[in-house]
Structures are given as structure tokens and as C-alpha cells.
N, C-alpha and C positions, 0 to 999 in steps of 0.2 A: 503491500499502500504508498503512493509518492504522499508525503509529510506537505503540508501548507507551503511555504515563502514562509510566515513567521515562525511553522517550530523549526522550517530547515535554519533557519538562522536562531534560535537559540538553539541546538543540537551543534552548532559552527562556534555558540563560543561555552558551551559546556566541553569540545571537543579542544579547547584550544587552554583552556584551564586544565593543566599538564597533573596539575594531585590528582581530583575531582575524579578525568579522565583514564587516570593509571591506580585511584582506589575503586572505581568502580570492580574494572575488569578482575584488580587481583580479590574483590568482596566479593564478584561472580565464584569465579574460579571456590573461589572457600567453600561458598554455599552449595555450587554446584554440587561439591567434592564431597558434602553434607550428607546431601539424600540419597548418598548411593551410598549411606556410611556402614548397610550391613554387606556390600564387596567389600568394600577398604580395613573393615576392621568387626570380627566374628569368630564365635567358636565353634561354628561350622562351616564345613565348606561352599563355595561358593555351585559348586561343580562337582556330581558326579555320576560316574557314567558304570552304570553294572547290570552286567550280562546285552551289552549291546543296546542300553539306553538313558538318556537323562535326566539328572534329577537334580531341583537345585534347594536344597536344605535352606542355603541362607533366606529366601523369601514360602517357601512350606514345611508342611508339620510332616512329615515319612516316620510311616512306625519300624521299630527297627524289623516287625516281619516282613516287611517290608523288601529287604536285603536277606533273607534266610534266617531269622534271627530266629527267639522263644516270647517278645514280649511283644505289646501294643504298642508298651509308653515310646517315645519318641528316642532315635534312636542317639546314641551319647556317640556321634565321630569321634571324638579321641580315643576309645577305648580299643585298645590293639586288636582282640577280637570280633568290633564289630568291620576298623580294616579291613581284617582277615578277610571277613566276609563278603565286602565285597569285593576287594582285590582277587578272590579266589574261584568268586561267583555263589559263594554261598557254603562253601565246605561245610560240615557240623564239627569237624576235625577240631576248628578252630577255637570252641568251648575250648580244645584241653589242651592245645600244645602250640597256641598263635604265633609264637617267635616260628615255630618247626617247620608252620606250615604256609609261613609265610618266606622264607632262609628256601622251600621249595619251590613257591611260587617263581621266585625272585631269579633261582637256577636254570628256571622251566619242565622241574622237574610234577607238576600236581596231574594225578591221574586223572584224565578227561583233560587234557588242554586245547579240545576243542571248541569248551567254553569260552569266551571272548572276558582277557581275565581286562578285571576293574583298573581304578586309578580315580584320581579325587584334587582336584584348585584349590586349596584354601585362599582366604585372602593373607593379606601383608601383615596385618596387625589381626595375629588368632585368638580374637579375647574379645568377646563385649561386655559390652561394660558390667550385666551380669553377673558376669564368670568371676567364681573363684578361687583364687589361686596356691596352690604350692609355693608359696614363701618360705616358706620357715618362719619370721617374727616381719609381722603388719603392724603400721606402715615399712614398705624394703623403700630404697632407694633404686633411684635411675641402674638397669643395666642393659648388658642386649639384648634381653628376655622382653623388660618392661622397658622401652624410654623413659618416661615417666612415672617412673615407679609406681607405685601400686599402694591405696587408700588403707583409712585401718580396719578396713575387712577383706583385704588383697583382693582388688577388686582394679584393674590397669586402669590409670590413669589416663594415658591415652585417649582407650575405648571408652571413654568417661567424658571430656571433653574434648571429642568428636562427635558422639551422640550429644551432648551441655548444646556445645556449640548452633544445631540445626534445634535444638526445640527451641532453644533462645527465638532462633533466626525467626521460625515459624509461627512461635508466639508474637511478635513485638510486629512481625508483617498483618496476621487477622485482626491481632487490635485497632495497630494506629492505624491499617484501614480502612476497618471502621467504625472507630469511630471519630475517623476525620469523615466522613462522610456525614456523619449528622451530625458532629459540629459544626460542620459547614452551611450545611442548610440549616441549621437551628439558627445561625448567625448571623446569614441570609434573611430569612424573612425580620427575624429582627431591627434587622438596621434598615429593608428596605421598607418594612410600615409603616417601622416606630412610632408615634400616640401609647394604646393602650395594648399594644400585641406588644411591645416592647416590652414595659411596664409588670404584665403580665411573666414574660416569662428572663425578667432579671429577679421578681421575687420564686421563683419557681428554682433558680440560679443559685441564688443566695440559699436554698432550704436548701436544696438535695449538697449544696459542695460543704456544706455546717454536718451532711453524714458523717460519724463516724465510719470512713472505709475497710478497719481491720478487724471491726468488731466485727462491723457483717460475714468477714470474709469469715471468721472463728466462726461465728453461726452460723454460716450453712455449712461452713466442712465437716462443723460437727453434727448437721444432722442430714446430709448427704452426704458423704464424706468427701475427700479430695480428688480431683482429676481433673483432667488438661481443659476438658470441655466446662466445664463451671469455675475454672478462674479463669478462661479467657470472657464468659458470658460478664462474673462479675468485673471484670479490669475496662473491658469496652463501659458498660453503668454508671462506670466511678469517670474513665479516663475522654468522654466525649465531649466535654463543657471546658479543658481545651484550650480547644481555637472557636469558639462561639465566641468571646471578647474580641477577636485581635479580623473576625472576619465581622463580627457587627460593628465595631468604629469605622472599618474601611467602606460597608456598605450607605451606612450615620451620613458619609461625604462626601459619596459619589453618588448619593439616589437623587441631591439638583442639580446635577450636570448639567450643560444643552443638549449631552449626547442623549441626556435618558431624558431629559421633557417633549427630545423633538420624537422618538421613540414612544412616549406613551401617545402623543398628539398624532402620529403613521398607525397609529390601533393595534400597536405590538401589546401582548399578549402579559404581566407579571414574571410569568415563570419564565418566559426568552427574554428577555429585559434582564432580569438577576442574574441567569446564568449562561447567559452569551454573551453579554454586553458589559454590565458590569463584575463579574466574578474574575475574567480574567482580569482585571485588572489590580483586582484584591488578592490576587495570587504570592506577590510581593513579598504582602509582609505572610501569609500564610504557610509559604514556604520559609519564610525567615524562625518561624514558629517551631516549623515542622521537626527540626533537626535536638530541636528539645525535647518534645513527647516522644521521639523511639529512642534518645536515651535515657527515657524517662522510664519509659517500658521499658525499657534490659531493667533497671539499676531495680524497681518495683518487686519485679520477678525475683531477680536475685535475693533483694531481700525475704523477702515473703519465703523463699526457701530459705535464706540463712538461721528466720524465727521459725520453722515447723510448721510455716502457716502458706506454703506454696502447692508445691506436683506431692507428690503420693512419694513416700519415703525410698520406690524402686528405682524409680526415676532417675535418667541422669539430670541432673544440675547443676549450672555452675555455680551458685548459691550454696549450693549440700556442698561441696568442694571446699570455698571459702570457711566454711562454716569446721570443717577437717580439718586444713590451717589450723587457723587456731586454738584448735582442739587440740593438736599436736604441731609442737614449736620445735620437736628436736629432728620432724621430715620437711625441712623449708621446701621442698622439691611443690608440695602440695600447694604454699602461698604464693611458690613464683608461679604456677600450671595453671594457676585462676588469675593470678596480677595479672602476665600478662596474656590471658584470653582475652578476657573484659576490656581491657588497652590497647589491643587490634582492633578487638570485632566496632568499641565505641567508635575509634578514628577514623578508620574507614569509614562507617555509615557517615561522621557530621563533615568530612572529606569531603563526601558525596553528597550529599544535602548543598554543600553552601556553594556548589558549583554547578546545582540545581537551581537555587535561588538567585544567584550572579545569573544565567542565562537565561532565564526570565523575567530578569529586570530592563526592564526599553534602553536604561540610563549607563550598562553600562557595557563594554565591547570586547573582545580580548583580539587579539593583536599572535 
């Protein structure tokens, strides 16, 4: 789809801001990689070949019976017996002597070699964020097996950082997008119509803004239990007023401009005037505030996780990693991992939104 001349100018201005443009690509690379976290960090193989068929354990559940085992529970792919079953095509001798049968398979002396030998492809990081690893005392320091060490329950920190980064960004994108749409619409209605409409909205916002959000979250979680979806809904309910004030001020200022009066005289409808003519001119002030909304959303999620009122305890969380760093001062790698993850993530987002803000500003032109 071709961009309009105005949007082409905005895109050129954004590309001319080298810091913002580079930050955008770095952030997109990290975010896209985190979307495939199951392929990067997992305690299950990405692909399994068994008797000529392909299986994808990283994304699907396969019981042990699928590979010739005896149990209907999910196969433990790191178990030597299960690996032997996959490689040898389901030989029952794997349960008695997996090492011996595997040695025979590698030597090509397995009886019935007509069955195609299986294989597995493992992720680069063979640990899931829930995996409990045998590392002796936990937390353990970084080593060749665990690049960022393990936490106080022997879970791999790097795997939890990758999954936690994805959770934080998805949470922020959902909350910021929905809350911004609601806040911009509410501010536009207030500023454009003014009068009694503005007065009623302002009083409602004052009442809603004085509601203690943390208490509401604690009460809802106590009744309904902690979940990602509930946290998103509550964050949107308390996050949408953030942009109302600046949008309202821009619409109050622009509603008496001559081009708005001319549009009214020509019979243009109010929604068209609001969102086609006034809103683009109000976007600069809105985008100026948007980086603070994004960083505030990430900080609020981390704060709730740090206090124990955020995501479920089993979920990957950067705030929970920061809490572990506080509780285990003898393990500085936990604090460094949480700090640098937050610093890099927030810096990239702020640089990107600064570039977007300047690209929408008609007074700025980059060479």
C-alpha cells in the first residue's frame, strides 16, 4: 500500500533520525526473536523424527506412548530411555539398557535396521523458564551451561529473561494500544464539545483517578485469582486517563480554528472534523506523552510482580527476577540481568517514540 505524501515525509524524517531508526530495528529484532522463544529456549526438542514422521514437541503435547513408551503422560525428552526409544524406533530394551542400545544404534548393529533411525533437534538454550536444573546449590553463578546463571529455584535466568521480555512487551502493547484509543477518544469528545459534556467527564475522571488501583487489584486477584488477562483488563481500566488531559487541551485549542469553522459551515459531521482534521494536529502532543505511558506500563507490571500482585508465580517475570536479586544479594548476576534487561528495553522504546514524535512534528525536518 502506497503512503500518502504526508506520511512519506514523516517516514523520511524518522529514517533521518539515526538513533530512532537503529533502535527500531534492534527492538524489532529482539521482539521477533522473543516471539519464537519456544524455539530458542526450551527443554523439549524443536523437531523429532520418529519412524519417518516429524513431531514438534516445542509447540504440541505428545505422550510417551507416541514413541513406544508405556506412559500416557508427556514424554520427558531429556530422559535417556526416551531418547533411546526415539533413536531406535521404539525398542523396549531401551528401558533396561538405554546406553547399550544407543551404542548399538550408533554402530549400526541394531536388530531390524529397516526401521529408520530417529533424531532430535534441540534449541540453542536447552532450558525452559520452568525447568528445574540439577546445578547443586542455587542460585548458581553463570557458566558454560547457564550463561546468566540460575535463580534461587535452579531455573535458567537467560530463559526466564527471554520469556519475561516477551511477556512485558506483549502486555505493554496490548495495554497501551487499548488504553490510548479509549483515552484519545474520551479527550477528543471532552475538548471538542466542551461545556456540560466536558464538566461531567472531568468530574468522573476526578472520581476515577482517586480510586486506589493497587487495592482494587489485590481485591480482584483475591477473588478471581492472578492471571495475565485479568491484569491486562485492570491495567487498561486504570491506564486510559493518562492521555485524556493532553488530547482534551489540544481539542479545546483547535475547535475554534478557522479550518474547523469552515468545515462546520460546509456541513461536515462532527466525527469527521474530530478525527480527520483536528486529531492529526493533536498527535504531536499525544506522541510526546506516549513514551511515558509505555515506560510507565512496563514499570507498573514490574512493580506489581515485585510486590507479588502481578502475574502468577509460575509465569516468567522481570519484576520477580528483580525481587530475587534483592533477596539474594550474594548472587549479583540476578540484579545485573534484571537491570540491563530493563535498561536496554526502555531505552530502545524511548528512542523509537522520540523519533515518531519528531516525525509527526511539521516544524522539524531532519537532513
